[in-house]
C-alpha positions, 0 to 999 in steps of 0.5 A: 380181273387181271392185275398187272404186276409191278415190282416195288423196285420198278415202281420206285425207279426214277424216270429217265430224263431227256437231254433237252432242257426245258428252256431250249424246248420252249425257244424251239417251239417259239421259233416255228414258222407261224408267220408264213401261215398268217401271211399266206391266209392274208394274201388269199383274202386280199386276192378275193377282195380284189376280185370282188371289187373288180366284179362290182366295178364291171357290174356298175359299168354294165348297169351305167351302159344299160341306163345310157342305152335306155335313155338314148332309146327314150330320147330317140323315141321322143324325138321321133314322136315330136317329129311325127307330131310336127309333120302332122301339124305341118300338113294341117297348116300347109293348106295349099300343100306347096311344101311350106307354111307361109305367114298367113297359113301359120297365123290361120293354123295357130288361131285354129289350133289355139282357138284364139286370135293372134296379131300379125305382129306376133306371128311375124315374130314367130316366123323370124324365130323359127325361119332358119333359112330366112325365106319368109316361110317354114319348111318341114325341117323348120316346123315344130309342134303346136306346143312349141309354138304355144310356149314361144307365144307365151314367152313373147307375151311375157317379154312384151309385158315386161317391156311394157312394165319397164316402159311404164316405170320409165314414163312414171320416173320421167314424169316424176323428174319433171314434176320434181324439177318444176317443184324445185323451180317453184320452191326457188322461184327462179322463173322469169321476174314479173314487172312487180318483181322487177320494181321490188328488186330495185328497192333494196338498193335504197339501203346502201344509198341512204348509208352512202349519202354521207359521201354526198354531203358536199354535193347535196349541201350546195346552195343550188342543190335545194332546187333539185327535186332529186335532192329533195326526194333524197332528203325526205327519204333520208329523214324517214330512214333516220327516224327509225331507231337503229335503222341500219341494223333493221335494214340489214337483218330484214334484207338478210332474212328475206333474201333467204326466202326461196319463194321470193323471185331470184332477182329480188333475192339477188339484189337484196344480197348485193345491196347488203354487200354494197353497204358493207363495202361503204364502210371501208372508205370511211375506215381508210379516211379515218386512218389517213387522218390519224396518220397525218395528224400523228405526222404533224401535218393536216390533209387539205379539206379539198382532198377530203371533199374530192374523195367524198365526191368521187365515192358518192359519184361511184355509188350513184353510178353503181346503183344506177347500173343495178336499177337499170339492169333490174328493170330489164329483168337481168341480174346486175352481176358485173360489179367486181368482187361483189357480184361473184360473192353474191352468186356464190351465196345464192342457192341453185337447183343443183343444191336441192338434190335429195328432196321429195314432193309432198302430197300437194306436189310441193318440194320438200328439201332434204334436211341436213344431218345433224352432227350427232347423227354423223358421229353416231353413223361413223361409230357404227361404221367403225364397229 
């Protein structure tokens, strides 16, 4: 085995060092153009991706065009089949082979194909729909398949049922409105007054007459008044009226309560209210007379008795004329609504049918007015709306 010989001097000879420092060498290594390599590879990959994306787009376009062509072909085949079916049906319907299908031929053909009887009205409607030329017959280019005729007949039947249902609903609604209006009239009893209603409607005016007799004390207290039967009747009525404790208050509340009963005829209720207003009006002349006497007494002079007597006679005569007008008007069935101020105030208090909106009918057909909402319910509803 050969052994390479090296002298001791050569073995321990220091190695010769390069003149380039280590740091400089490292910097030199780092400054090598590595980025150019990476950029080149990125450009290669990007170009490949773009090509692949363009190829995918082209493939999708070709596929979409193929699908459109297939769809168009299917549509064309379907249209061809429908046209062929329509032509065959046309030949079957055209019995006299004159090149058009008349109304009678259309009716006969549809009844034969659909195995059902079709009304003349329904066939006429079909003719109007499909007869584009308006000549009253169907040519080959206007004719459709039996299925189209069947679908159109079903659509017409559905439309007819819908219109019939709407007409029935409208009829029921109008019938309900009539019944509701009649029930309102029955509830308010604003019908024409009967003879008994006319007689009863005059009786409330006895209330202001009894309270107004104080103004007739001079006329009724004369010497020759006792022979007058009218005065005698008034004296008897007044005695009966005053025999009832608190007769004035009793008459006032009785008339006020009864006038609020809607089942009583309107003429009677109107006269009840007007009698109350007339009785209240009688209070003001007495008040003015009393105040006038106090003022005159305070001023140091007295009012002549003839003036007071004349004032009372005028008031009593005015009252009698007013009550006579009310009685005559009531006897002929007309509301005595021409008394200044008083009649208009009474009208404003009388309920009308328009005030009964929102009511309903019970099972027996009687009107039930809508109850007014309580204040607590209104407050609760307003709070809910705010929330």
